[in-house]
Residue, then its C-alpha position, 0 to 999 in steps of 0.5 A: m527513480t530519483d535524480g540525487r536532489s529528491t528528499s524523502v521530504d519529496v517522496l512523502e508530500k508527493w505521496q501526502a498530495h494523493w492522500p491528504e485524508w491522511a492529515v487527518a487519519e495519522v491524529f490518531l498515531p503518536l507523533a513520534q511514529r507518524e514519518l514512519v508510518r508514511s513512509w511505510l506508506a509511502l512506499r506502498g504507493e510507489w509499488a502500487d503506481a508501479a504495479w496498476a497505475g498507467e495504461d502501458p504496463t511496460p514502465g512500470t515494470a521496469k520501475l518495479a525490477w529497479w525496487s527489486e535491485e534497491l531492497q537487495g541494496w537496502a538489506r546490505g546496509a545500502y540504499r538509493h532512494p529517499l525513502g531508504r532513508i528511514l526505512q531501510k535501518q529498519t531490521a527487516a526482510w528486505a531480500s526475500l520482499a526484493t523476490a516477491l515484488p513481480q507477484l504485484a506486476a504480473s497481477r495487474s491482468q489478474q480476473g475471477e475470484l478473490a482467493a485466485a487473486v490472493q493466492s497470486l500475491d501471496r509472497v509479497s503480501q506474506g512480505l509487507a506482513e512481516l514489515a508492518a510487525v517489524l516497523f510497529g512492533t505488533p504480531s503480523a497482519e493475516p497475508q491474506d487481509v494484506a492481500v486484500t488491500l493491495l486488491a484495493e489498491r489495485a482497483l483504486r489505479l485500473p480502469p472500472s472495467g478493467v476489474q469486476g466482480a469479486l476484484g472490482a470495487r463492490g466485490l471487495l467491499a463485500l468482504p469484512p474490514l480489516t480488523d486485526a491488524s495494527r494501527p497504522e494498517r487499519l487506519h490504511a485500510s479504511l482509507l482504502r475502503g473509503r476511496l472503494q465505497r466512492r468508487a462503487a457509487g461513480q464518485a473519484g478522488p479523497l474523502g471528505r474531511w469529515p467522512a475521512l476522519w469518522t472513518a478513522w476514527r472507526a479504525a483507530r478503535g479496532 
């Protein structure tokens, strides 16, 4: 996962390259909170890429297994991945989240109804909801709402033919925007939704600067 020379800055820059619109969205967060939020998002991005990116699921499954071991180490106060420098010190239920990560890999081929897909991610979405509450000092978002953001990340990484109906871009866009969550979670969900809208329109890539600013402003208001 890391060659010993990578730093948290490298990892965050890699994530930022995939989500350039975050540079616009994060202006609605306190300056002191921004590195922590980027680290949280980069962690989610690492797991989402492992679970759903690429044509062959085998490497990603192995990466998630590595991450399960890594989070067990975070629970004991040790870390290898650079993001651990920032996140491991947080008093989160890392061991519980570690045992839930296989749900992400298992969801790669999930089809059918939204309710079943949300249920299939119950443990990992619960863990992420609790983690965000710890990181940002807010009440936990509803796990089913967090599961929907995971399904949005999945839809953006799999080819359009791999996610259809309720689990495709148009199906997920029919759901209401995330509002009952911390500001970082709302901003993140709003950008996911913006990219889903582009996907539904047959487009790819990040939102433009002004659409990203408008989207983030609305999400920041709650």
